[in-house]
C-alpha positions as CSV (number, residue, x, y, z in Angstrom):
1,M,145.1,149.5,103.5
2,S,142.7,146.3,104.4
3,F,141.2,143.9,102.1
4,R,140.1,140.5,101.5
5,V,140.8,138.5,98.2
6,L,138.4,135.3,97.8
7,F,139.5,132.3,95.6
8,R,137.7,130.3,94.0
9,Q,140.2,127.8,93.6
10,M,142.3,124.6,93.7
11,S,145.3,123.2,92.2
12,S,142.8,121.0,90.1
13,V,140.4,123.6,89.0
14,A,139.5,124.0,85.4
15,A,140.9,126.3,83.2
16,N,137.4,128.1,82.3
17,R,137.1,128.6,86.3
18,S,140.6,130.1,87.2
19,I,140.7,133.1,88.5
20,E,144.8,133.2,87.6
21,G,144.2,133.0,83.4
22,P,145.5,136.5,82.4
23,I,142.6,138.6,81.8
24,A,141.5,137.4,85.5
25,Q,145.1,138.8,86.9
26,R,144.6,142.3,85.1
27,I,141.1,142.8,86.3
28,T,142.1,142.0,90.0
29,T,145.0,144.5,89.6
30,K,143.3,147.4,87.8
31,I,140.8,147.4,90.5
32,H,142.9,147.8,92.9
33,S,144.5,150.2,92.1
34,T,141.2,152.2,90.9
35,F,139.6,151.4,94.1
36,P,142.6,151.7,96.8
37,D,140.6,151.5,99.7
38,L,138.9,148.5,98.7
39,S,137.7,146.5,102.3
40,H,136.2,143.3,100.3
41,F,137.3,142.5,96.5
42,A,136.2,138.7,95.1
43,I,136.8,137.5,91.7
44,F,134.7,134.7,90.5
45,N,135.3,133.0,86.9
46,D,131.6,132.0,85.5
47,S,132.8,131.6,82.0
48,Y,132.6,127.3,82.4
49,K,128.7,128.3,83.4
50,H,128.5,129.9,79.7
51,S,130.3,127.6,77.2
52,G,127.3,126.3,75.2
53,H,125.7,129.5,75.0
54,H,124.8,131.0,71.3
55,G,127.0,134.1,71.0
56,I,130.1,132.8,73.1
57,Q,130.6,129.5,70.5
58,D,132.7,131.4,67.9
59,A,134.5,133.6,70.2
60,E,138.0,133.1,70.6
61,N,137.8,133.6,74.2
62,K,135.8,130.9,75.9
63,I,138.4,130.4,79.4
64,E,137.9,134.0,80.2
65,S,134.8,135.2,79.2
66,H,132.8,135.8,82.2
67,F,133.5,137.4,85.7
68,R,131.3,138.2,88.5
69,L,132.8,140.7,90.8
70,E,132.2,142.1,94.4
71,I,133.6,145.6,95.1
72,V,133.1,147.2,98.8
73,S,134.9,150.6,98.3
74,G,134.3,154.5,100.1
75,L,134.1,155.3,96.6
76,F,131.2,153.9,95.7
77,Q,129.5,156.4,98.5
78,G,126.6,158.7,97.7
79,K,126.2,157.4,93.9
80,P,123.4,154.9,92.4
81,L,124.0,151.9,91.2
82,P,124.5,152.5,87.2
83,A,127.0,155.3,88.2
84,R,128.9,152.4,90.1
85,H,129.0,150.0,87.7
86,R,129.7,152.7,84.6
87,M,133.3,153.4,87.1
88,V,134.4,149.5,86.5
89,Y,132.9,149.5,83.4
90,K,135.6,152.4,82.7
91,T,138.6,150.4,84.6
92,L,137.6,147.6,82.3
93,Q,136.8,148.8,79.3
94,D,140.4,146.9,77.5
95,E,139.4,143.6,78.9
96,L,135.8,143.9,77.6
97,N,137.3,144.8,74.1
98,D,140.1,142.0,75.0
99,G,136.8,138.9,74.9
100,V,135.5,139.7,78.1
101,H,131.7,139.2,77.2
102,A,130.0,139.5,80.5
103,L,130.3,141.0,84.1
104,Q,128.5,140.7,86.7
105,L,128.7,143.4,89.6
106,I,128.2,143.9,93.1
107,T,129.1,146.9,94.1
108,R,128.9,148.1,97.9
109,T,130.2,150.7,100.1
110,P,131.5,149.5,103.3
111,E,128.9,150.8,105.5
112,E,126.0,148.6,103.2
113,H,128.1,145.5,103.1
114,A,128.5,145.8,106.5
115,K,124.6,145.6,106.8
116,K,124.7,142.8,104.2
117,Q,126.7,140.9,106.3
118,N,124.9,141.4,109.3
119,Q,121.1,139.9,107.9
């Protein structure tokens, strides 16, 4: 199995940008087990971009509330975008119920990803 995980983190990264928190780690683990043929996976914690927004101000979880995921898997083959996103939402339902406010998703097949990389 070949996959690449991109980390946007250094030791001095603020907690609300970290991808080493418990929710980010659960997301990473679940994506890897649901999509065992991953050829690309990246997770970004974008919570810092939303810390002052209405609706998040009173939330318990402000540090791991907004994530952006890039997932490339053959399991998306032949599925329209809404079906792909439902697959991811189903996988991460516990995290969505546990304080993740938003997921931004890029879901591609390996062929779509290769084509995008060559543009």
